N, C-alpha and C positions, 0 to 999 in steps of 0.2 A: 505494500500499499504506499503511495507516495502523496506528499503534501507540498503544498506551495505557500510561500510566505514572503514578505517584503522587509528587508533589514538594511537600515543606512543607504536607503534609496536604491537598492539593488535588489533583484529578483533571484529567489533560491528556490531550489527543489530538493526535499529529502525523502530518503527511502526509510520508511518507518520499520521495515522488516529487519533492518541491519544495524541494531542498536550495538555500542560497546560499552560495558560496565567499568568504571573507574574505581570500584570497591577494593580496597585493600584488605585481603581476607585475613581475619584474626585467627588465632589457635584457641581451642577449646580443651580444658584440663580439668579432670576432677580434682576437687581440692583435698582429696585425700592422698594425693600422690605427691611426692617429693618434687617431681618436676614441675608442679604447679608453681611453686615459689622460685623458680630459677629461670622462668621465660620472659622476663622483663614487663614491658607495658601491654604491648599488643596481645592481649589474652583475654579469653572469658572463662570465668571460673564456674563448674557445673557439678550440682549436687542431685542426688536422686531423691525426687519428691516421697516423702513418706506421709500416711496418714492411718493410724491405727496399724492393722495388720498389712495393709497395703505399701508396697514399696516399688517404686517406678523405675525399676532396674531388671531386666531380664536375666542377666547373669547372676543376679542374687535371688533369683526366684520369682520375680515379678511376672506379670502377664505382658506388661509393656514396658517400655523405656519413657519415662517423664522426667525431663531434666528442670531442674531450677538453675535459672543462670544468674550470676553476679555481675553485672556489666557497669563499667565507668565509660560513657559513650566517648569522653573527650580521650581517653587513653586506648580503649580497646580495638577501635576499628574507625574507618571512615564515618564521620559524624558531621551534622548540621546544627549550627547554633545560631541563637537571636540574640538580641540586646539583652534580653534577660540575663545572659551570662555574666554581665558586668554590673548590673545595677543591684541595689538593696531590696530584697524580696520584701520585707515588712515595711519599709519606709515609702516605696513606690508601688503604686497599683500596678496589677499583674495583668491587668486587660490589655489586650492587642499586643503583648510582648512575649508570650510563650510560643513554642514552636506549632502548638494546635492552633494558634490564632493569626498567624502569618499566611496570607494567600498566596498560592502557588500557581501560575499559569500552568496548563497542561504540558507545554512546550515552550522553552525560553529560547530566544536568540542568543547564541554563546560563541565566544572567541577564544579558541585554545591557543595560547602563546608558549613557547619555548624559551627560556631565559637561562643566561650563564650566570654563575655566581662570581661575586667580586671579595677579596679579602677585606677585611675590616679597615687596613690602614689605608689601602687605595681607595676605598670608599669614602673615607673620611677627607683624603686630599682632594677628591672631586667635589667636595661639598655636601657629602650626604651625611645624614645625623641620626641619632637615636637616643633615646632615654631609658637607661642610663647610657652613658658613652660606649660606643663600640669598642671592643677589644681589637687587638691587632690579629689574633687569630680567628677572629669571627668570619662568618661567610654570609654574605648578604645579597638580596634581590634588590637593585638599585633602580631608582627612576629610569636611568639611561637604559637599562637593559630591558625594561618593560618597553620605553619608546622605541628602541631599535627593533624590537619585534614586530611591534605594530606597524613601524614604517616598512618593514621587509612585506607585510601584507597589504601595504598602502591604505593604511588605517590610521586614524587618530581619535582619542577618546572625545575630544571637543566636538568632532564633526557628527558623532552618534547621537541622535536625538531620541532613539528608542530605548525603552528600558532593556537591559542586557545582562548577560552572565559574562564572568571571565573565568578561565581555568588556566592558572600557571604551572607549567610543567618544569622542574629543575633536572638538571644532570642526575641519571640514576634514579629516576621516580620510583618510589615505593622503596627506598632505601631507609629513610629518615624515621626515627622515633625518639622519644624523649630521653630514652637510655642510650642512644648512640654514643659511641666512644667519640667520634669526632665532634667538633662544634656544629651544633644542629642551625641550619639558615633560617634566616626570617627575613622580613621585608624592613627597609629603612622607612623612616618617616616620610621622605619625599615620593618615595615609590609608593606607599600608601596613599598619599595626597593625591597623585596622578590618579588612581583608581576611585577614591571617595569623592572627588570633586567632578566625576563624571556621572552618567547615568546609570552606572554598573549597580544592579540591584542585588545580585548574587556573586560572590567571590569564593572561588574554590582554588585550593592549593593541595600539592602533594607533601607538604611540610606538617609536622605536628602542630604548629601553630604560626600565625602571622605575625607574632611576637616572639622575642628571644625567650629562650628556654629559663634563664635566669635574669629577671629584670625587675627585681624588687617589687614586683606586684603591680606593676604600673599599668601594664597591657596598653601602651599608647597607641598602638595601631588599631586595636579593636575598638577603643573610644572614639578614635577619629573616623573610623568607618561608619561608626552608628551615630555619631555627632552627640557624644555624651561627655559631659564636663569630665576632668580628672577625679573630681571627688565624688563621681557616680550619680550626679543630678540628672534627672529626666526632664530637659526642657521643650518648648514647644516644636523644635526643629529637630527631634530625636528621629532618626531612620529606622523606625520598627519594622520597617517592609523589607529591610534588608537581611541577608543570613550570610554566614561564613561557614564553608565546609572545608574540613582539615583531613589530612592522612589519607589523600588519593593514592592511587596508583594508575599512571597515565600511561597505556602501552606506546612503545616507539613505533608501532605501525601506524599511529594516528599522525597525519600532518598538521602542522599549524594553518588554521583557517576558521572560518565560520560553520558552525554546527547548530543543530538544535539540541537543547539540554532537557531531559526530563529528570528532575530531581526528586526523585522517589524517597519517601520517608515515613516514619511511624508518628502521626501527628500527636504527640504527648504533651500534655500540659506542663512543660519543664523547659530548662533553657537550652538543652541540647537533646537529640535523638540520633539513632543509628540511621544512616541514610545510604542510599543506592543511586548516584549519579549516573545515568546512560546517555551518551553522545551519539547523535546520529549525523552521519556525514552528509554533506549537502553540495549541489552544484548550482553554479550562477546560470541563470536563464535569461531568455530575452523576452519582451513583452510585457504586459502588464498582470498583476496578480488579483 
């Protein structure tokens, strides 16, 4: 089945039978095994459900397997989060802020960009900043890296008047996690400004976070994207219609360009949920839509 749409004054056609999942698959381990405590962050812990004489484990004599899963969406796998992630739950009203409250189109025009990483010292010398200050050994996604990837596609964020989504792919996509031995990449403030000042509605990255792993709890990029004050105040200009999706795994088989995004998720009334972003390739067409 094919569908046609218009994006950035161009006509496109997408084949909805050929989607590519960007999910980074976690591991599931029984909590009663030693291995469960050694696998790092990308894991989901499972225990067999018990109720009286019933046990949800065929190996233990049960009639079927019924797993009870312990999941931290932010660390376990690909997840989508809303502005509720960074605001005081009791101090500010939850209405329209949770994952269940955000409205998602069935299909969202999306741009996939591959970016190179820059060392912290080179980024600073080129005028890039972060709070707290970048370290020399840090690896960052800079404003220039995003702008260059857009230029290669003959696109610029200021010209895109439609609501759109952005997928950022770094080298060795799917490698990064919170417990990576190397410095985990993140976006500079200028890189996030380039995105947040545009009509980008949904930002997706293959990193554990758009912010630095150890950032003194400031989460400056999260605040900037959602237009929330540093002290967590929700003002009238808050972008509660925006989401951030992290821990993707973007296949190398996908070329940079325009796609349709189906951001599948479980609409729970909380700050983040497991999600399954699916990209559909497009072809530019002539004529009206």
